[in-house]
C-alpha positions in Angstrom: 203.0 129.5 4.1 202.9 133.0 3.6 205.4 135.3 2.5 204.8 139.1 3.9 207.9 140.5 2.0 206.7 144.1 0.3 207.3 143.7 -3.2 210.7 144.3 -5.0 211.5 147.6 -5.7 214.7 148.3 -8.0 217.3 151.3 -6.6 217.1 154.4 -8.6 220.4 156.3 -9.0 218.4 159.2 -7.3 217.9 156.6 -4.5 221.0 155.2 -4.4 222.8 158.6 -4.1 220.4 159.9 -1.1 221.6 156.9 1.0 225.3 157.4 0.4 224.4 161.0 0.8 222.4 160.3 4.3 225.0 157.5 5.3 227.5 160.2 5.1 225.7 162.2 8.1 225.6 159.6 10.3 222.4 157.7 9.9 221.6 154.3 10.8 220.5 151.8 8.8 217.0 151.6 10.4 216.7 155.5 10.2 217.7 155.5 6.2 215.3 152.1 5.8 212.2 154.5 7.3 213.7 157.7 5.3 213.8 155.9 1.9 211.0 153.5 2.5 212.8 150.4 2.4 213.6 147.9 4.8 216.6 147.9 7.1 217.6 144.5 5.3 217.3 146.1 1.8 219.7 149.3 3.1 222.3 146.5 4.4 222.1 144.6 0.9 222.6 147.7 -1.1 225.5 148.9 0.7 227.1 145.5 1.0 226.9 145.8 -2.9 228.8 149.0 -2.7 231.4 147.7 -0.6 231.7 144.6 -3.6 231.8 147.1 -6.1 234.4 149.4 -4.6 237.0 150.2 -7.3 235.4 149.2 -9.9 234.8 150.2 -13.6 231.4 149.9 -15.3 231.9 148.1 -18.5 229.8 150.5 -20.3 229.9 153.9 -19.1 234.1 153.1 -18.0 233.0 155.4 -14.7 233.9 154.5 -11.5 230.9 152.9 -9.3 229.5 155.1 -6.4 231.8 154.3 -3.8 230.7 153.3 -0.2 232.8 154.7 2.5 234.2 153.4 5.3 
C-alpha cells in the first residue's frame, strides 16, 4: 500500500500568523492551502488547534496563544 502524502512539515510562527491574517480576509481553506503550500486538511487541522487553544495561556511564556476568530 502506497502513501501519497507529502512529507509532514512543522508550521512556523510566521506561517501561523499568515494563516490567521488570510483567514481574516475571508479566504477559503482551499485558497489558504494553495497560498501557503499546504493541504486543505493541514489548514483545517491548524485552525482546529487554534480553536482548542482559545483562551489558554502558554506555560512557558505566560502569553495567550493565537486566537481563531469565528
